[in-house]
Phi, psi and omega in degrees: 000325188302327187287339181276345184280137180230174175300315176311328180299325193247352176318310176290345186267351180301134181090348184267173186254142172240138184248128170249127177270109181267159178297148177287180177290165181313324180286345178217057184296347170275358177265107179294145172249120182285134173233122192263127169246144178246121180287123184257330189201146171246125187244109185278149179238157172282142175298145180283356178159178182299327184263020186294141182301340185220121181296338181227080180291150179200167169234155174245135179237131179247162172233127184247178183288166174285167179098221180305146178237165173287136173278166174289113179183185183264136182232149170267110184260126182260132179229138177313313185259332182264350177081215182264132176235129180266125178227148173270112174259138179245127171291134176263349182105170185277148175280178176302327178275355172104343174299145189261140173257145179231157181225143167234125181255142174238104186234000000 
Protein backbone atom coordinates (compact mmCIF):
# COMPACT_ATOMS: atom_id res chain seq x y z
CA UNK A 1 0.00 0.00 0.00
CA UNK A 2 2.87 2.44 0.69
CA UNK A 3 3.66 2.47 -3.04
CA UNK A 4 0.12 3.69 -3.76
CA UNK A 5 0.35 6.68 -1.42
CA UNK A 6 0.81 10.09 -3.03
CA UNK A 7 0.68 13.68 -1.79
CA UNK A 8 -2.94 13.79 -2.98
CA UNK A 9 -3.78 10.90 -0.63
CA UNK A 10 -3.05 13.16 2.34
CA UNK A 11 -4.00 16.61 0.97
CA UNK A 12 -7.47 16.61 2.54
CA UNK A 13 -6.11 15.25 5.82
CA UNK A 14 -3.93 18.28 6.63
CA UNK A 15 -5.07 19.62 10.00
CA UNK A 16 -6.72 16.35 11.00
CA UNK A 17 -5.83 13.85 13.70
CA UNK A 18 -4.12 10.47 13.36
CA UNK A 19 -4.17 8.14 16.39
CA UNK A 20 -1.47 5.66 17.37
CA UNK A 21 -2.37 3.03 19.98
CA UNK A 22 0.68 2.68 22.24
CA UNK A 23 1.21 -0.06 24.82
CA UNK A 24 -0.12 0.77 28.24
CA UNK A 25 1.91 1.34 31.40
CA UNK A 26 3.80 -1.55 33.04
CA UNK A 27 0.87 -2.28 35.36
CA UNK A 28 -1.54 -2.57 32.40
CA UNK A 29 0.50 -3.25 29.23
CA UNK A 30 -2.52 -4.69 27.40
CA UNK A 31 -4.46 -1.44 27.80
CA UNK A 32 -3.68 0.70 24.75
CA UNK A 33 -2.98 4.38 25.24
CA UNK A 34 -3.98 6.68 22.35
CA UNK A 35 -1.31 9.09 21.11
CA UNK A 36 -2.67 11.80 18.80
CA UNK A 37 -0.70 13.35 15.96
CA UNK A 38 -1.92 16.20 13.77
CA UNK A 39 -0.87 16.25 10.12
CA UNK A 40 0.48 19.77 9.63
CA UNK A 41 2.02 19.63 6.17
CA UNK A 42 2.43 17.58 2.99
CA UNK A 43 5.75 18.58 1.43
CA UNK A 44 6.38 17.62 -2.23
CA UNK A 45 9.97 16.83 -3.30
CA UNK A 46 11.54 16.75 -6.74
CA UNK A 47 12.20 13.22 -8.09
CA UNK A 48 15.86 12.22 -7.89
CA UNK A 49 15.93 11.33 -11.59
CA UNK A 50 14.04 9.58 -14.38
CA UNK A 51 14.56 6.16 -12.76
CA UNK A 52 13.52 7.33 -9.27
CA UNK A 53 11.53 4.71 -7.33
CA UNK A 54 8.67 7.14 -6.73
CA UNK A 55 7.26 9.54 -9.32
CA UNK A 56 6.02 11.94 -6.64
CA UNK A 57 8.35 11.89 -3.61
CA UNK A 58 7.02 13.74 -0.58
CA UNK A 59 7.11 14.08 3.18
CA UNK A 60 4.42 14.27 5.81
CA UNK A 61 4.99 16.43 8.87
CA UNK A 62 3.06 15.72 12.07
CA UNK A 63 2.78 17.53 15.37
CA UNK A 64 2.39 15.59 18.61
CA UNK A 65 1.82 16.53 22.22
CA UNK A 66 4.39 18.10 24.51
CA UNK A 67 6.17 15.84 26.95
CA UNK A 68 7.29 12.36 25.99
CA UNK A 69 7.97 11.65 22.35
CA UNK A 70 7.80 8.69 19.98
CA UNK A 71 10.99 6.90 19.01
CA UNK A 72 11.93 6.38 15.37
CA UNK A 73 10.11 3.33 13.97
CA UNK A 74 7.05 2.18 12.03
CA UNK A 75 3.66 2.95 13.58
CA UNK A 76 0.08 2.12 12.60
CA UNK A 77 -1.76 5.44 12.40
CA UNK A 78 -5.56 5.38 12.44
CA UNK A 79 -7.38 8.13 10.55
CA UNK A 80 -11.13 8.67 10.24
CA UNK A 81 -11.11 8.91 6.42
CA UNK A 82 -7.92 7.04 5.44
CA UNK A 83 -8.22 4.08 7.80
CA UNK A 84 -4.98 2.56 9.11
CA UNK A 85 -1.77 3.74 7.49
CA UNK A 86 1.58 2.27 8.54
CA UNK A 87 4.30 4.92 8.45
CA UNK A 88 7.95 5.09 9.47
CA UNK A 89 8.11 8.17 11.68
CA UNK A 90 11.27 10.10 12.51
CA UNK A 91 11.22 12.53 15.44
CA UNK A 92 12.36 16.01 14.37
CA UNK A 93 12.43 17.43 17.88
CA UNK A 94 10.29 19.76 19.93
CA UNK A 95 9.01 23.18 18.96
CA UNK A 96 9.33 26.19 21.27
CA UNK A 97 5.99 25.24 22.90
CA UNK A 98 7.22 21.71 23.65
CA UNK A 99 5.08 19.93 21.05
CA UNK A 100 7.05 17.32 19.11
CA UNK A 101 7.38 17.24 15.33
CA UNK A 102 7.64 14.03 13.29
CA UNK A 103 8.30 13.29 9.63
CA UNK A 104 7.44 10.41 7.31
CA UNK A 105 9.38 10.45 4.01
CA UNK A 106 8.21 8.79 0.79
CA UNK A 107 11.06 8.72 -1.77
